[in-house]
N, C-alpha and C positions, 0 to 999 in steps of 0.2 A: 909548292904548287908548280913551279917551273919545271922541276925534275919530273913530276907526274905528267905534265903536258908533253914533254919530250918523249917520255916513255910511251905514252898513249899514241903519239904520232908515229913512233917507230913500230910499235906493235901493229897498229892498223895498216900501215904501209906494207909491212911484211905479210900480213894476212891477205890483203888485197892482191899483192904480188903473187903469192902462192896459189890462191884460188883462180886468179886470172890466167896464170901460166897453165894450170891443169885444164881449165875449160878451153882456153885458146889452142892448146896442143891437140886436144880431142877434135876441135873444129878444123884445125889445119889438116890433120891426117884424114879426117872423114870427108871433107869437102874439097880440099885443094890437092890432095895426094893423087887422085886419078888424072888430074889435068897437067901435072908436071912429070915428065918422063925424064928420069936420070939414068945414066949408064950404070951407076953403081949405087948400092944402098947408102953408102956414106954421104954421097952428094945429095941424095934425096933427104936424108936425115938432117944434114946441115941446113938445107933450104927450109925445112919445116921448123926447125929450132929457131932459125933466124927470124922467120915470120912470127913465130910465137913470142919471142922476146920483144919484137917491135910492138905487137898488140898488147903485151903485158905492160910495157912502158907507157902506152897511151892510156891504159886503165889507171896507172899510178898518177899520171899527170892530171887526169880528170878528178881523181880523189883529192889531190893537192889543190887543184883549182877550186873545188867546191868547199874545201876547208877554209881557203883564203876568203872566198866570197861570203861565206857564212860567219867568218871570224870565230870559228869553233873547231878546235882540233878533234873533238869528239863528235863531229858532225855525222859520221857514219852510223853511230849507235843512237843518235838522237832522232828527233822528229824531222821528217822531210817535208818540204813545202813545194808548192806548185812550181816556183822558179827553179828548184833543184831538178825536178823532172824535165822541165823545159830545156835546161842547160844540157842534161844528159842526152836528150833526144837530138838536139842540134849538134852536139859533139859527135854523136854516133853517125849522123847523116853527112857531116862534112869532114 
């Protein structure tokens, strides 16, 4: 049982990290790219990757926080309640 919980925790964390990275990378390049002018492509790419990794880490922390609050490692694939949505909205706003 414990091995399965750890396995599910790792799988869900990796899936959220991958999906968040892809979505945040698209967001950073489409919305922030025009506002940051860099002298070279490498500096611009590093800036976008840095922002994407920060956003991805915030998504992972939110996942872990909701797993802890719900006391369920499989929270992501289970039923979501009103307090889950409230936490996500406040986390996104602040």
